[in-house]
N, C-alpha and C positions, 0 to 999 in steps of 0.2 A: 675644966671639964670633961667628962667621960667621951673615952672614944667609944666610934659603933663596934657594936659585936664584943666589945673588949678585946679589941686587938690594936695594936701598936698604929700611929696615924699613918694613915695613905695606905695600910691594908687593902681595906674595902674599895677603895678606889684602883688600887693592883689588882685583885683577884676581879674585878669587873674587868677592866683591861684585859687579862689574859683570857679572860672565858671569852671574848667576845672574838678576840683573834683567833685562838681556839678553834671555835666554830667557823669562821672564815675560811681557817686553811684548812678543814674538812671539807665543809663545802664545796670550795673550789676545788679540790681532789675531786671529789664526785662528779663534778660538772666535765673537769678535761678526763676524767676516764669512761665518763658518757660517752663524750664525743668523738676521743680517738679509738677507744675499743668496742664499746657496743654500735659507733657509726650513728647516734643520736645527735640531732641538729638542736645544742642549745649553746645558749649566752650567759654569760656571767653579768649578772644585773650591774649597770652603772650605778646605782643610787645604793646597794650593800656597800660597794668597793669605797663609795664617797663617807658614809657613816662609818666605816671600818678604820679610816686614813684621818677621818675628826675626831673618832674617839682616842687613836693613839696619839696624834694632837696634843690634844687636851690633858693627856694621861702624862706628856714630858714636859709639855707648857706648863703644868702646875708645880710639878716636881720641882723644874725649874725655879720658877717663881718663887719658890714656899723653900727653897736651899738659901735662894740670894739674899732673901728676906731675913732668914734667921742669921747668915755669916754677918750678914752686913749691919743689922740692927745696934750693934755693938761700937762700932767705927762712926756714925755718923756725927758730927759735930754739929752746933748750933751755928747757923749763916751767922757772919758778922756784919755792922750794921754798915753803910757805906757812906765814908768819909768826905765830903767834897772837898779839894784843896783849895787851903787858903791862901789870901794875897802872898803871907810871907813864903810862903812852898815854893809858888812861883819863881820861875828865873826872870830876872829882868835884864833886858840885854840889850 
């Protein structure tokens, strides 16, 4: 399957995450500057902080899940059938 934009797997997701986090940091820096240097009363929108947290969590969550699946896919053995004990296996006492 061809990857988006012809880039390696996960690159587009990483670029989107980096862009959103960079915008968030610049925006937060401007708000802090406006609040303390210019003495303008501004608040950081809680929804925007929650959105950035979700984006970062999604990025690292999918990245961890992808690495785990590919690393463990060769190690998975088929489940063994359960064999109930037979009377000859039980200890008679």
